[in-house]
Residue, then its C-alpha position, 0 to 999 in steps of 0.5 A: m096233255e099233263i095229267t096229275i094224280r093226287p089225293a082228293k081234297k074236301a074242295d073237290c067234293p062237288r066235282l066228285m059228286e058230278l062224276i058220280h052222277e055221270l057214272a050213275v047215268y052211264e050205269k042206267a041208275p041215276e035215281q039211285v044216287v041219294v047221298s047228299l054233298e054234306h054227308f059225302e064230305a063228312s064221310g071223306f073229310g070228317s073226324n072219322p073218314v071212311w073213304w079216300c080218293l085219288v083224283a086225276e086233274v088236267q089243267g086244274i080240272v078234276v077229270g077222273m077219280a078212284l074212291y076206295y075204302i078199307r075192307y077187312s077179310t077174316w081170311k086175308g086181312q086188310r084189303m083196298y075196296l075200290e068203290d068207283l073208278i070214273v073218268s069223265e066221258d070226254m076224257r076217256g081214251n087218254k090213259i087216265g083210268s090206267l094212271l088212277f088204277d096204277a096209283l091205287i095199286e101203289e097206294a094199296k102196296s104202300k099201306q100193306f093191304k093184302g090186295m084189292n077188290w071191286q065190282a064191275l057190271d057184267w054188261n060193262e065190256p069196256a070196264l071188264n076189258f080194262y080190268r083184264k089188262y091187269n090180269s084181274n080175277f073174276d069170281p063167278e061164284w059169289v053173289n052180291c047181297s045187300i040191304d037198304f035202310q030208308g031214312 
């Protein structure tokens, strides 16, 4: 199987949204995906993009994605923040996640980011085991906080 890793294009956005919905179902929160396709496209391919994405493609079909944005740490400088790493369920086990993650690491280094951050759900053992293979640091000290704005 030939797997191509490449930057996402605007035309990929409908498929990326499908993968995002697939992840939300897996994470037991499908109702929480409320972003519109138009907003998603504008946020990645508009005049002021705030996210970037690598995709994994097999026979012309996007089967995985790694979406990131730039996070700034006052202590460490610019860092890549991995928002989502998704491989479609039927394609898992083919090293696609590793190819995407390795490409992200190379992209972060080429942009001279000082590191990469992400989150994983504490019950998602497959994800946690995947990240352990990279000797990732797990931080039990920090609590995630957020505020949602409606409208």
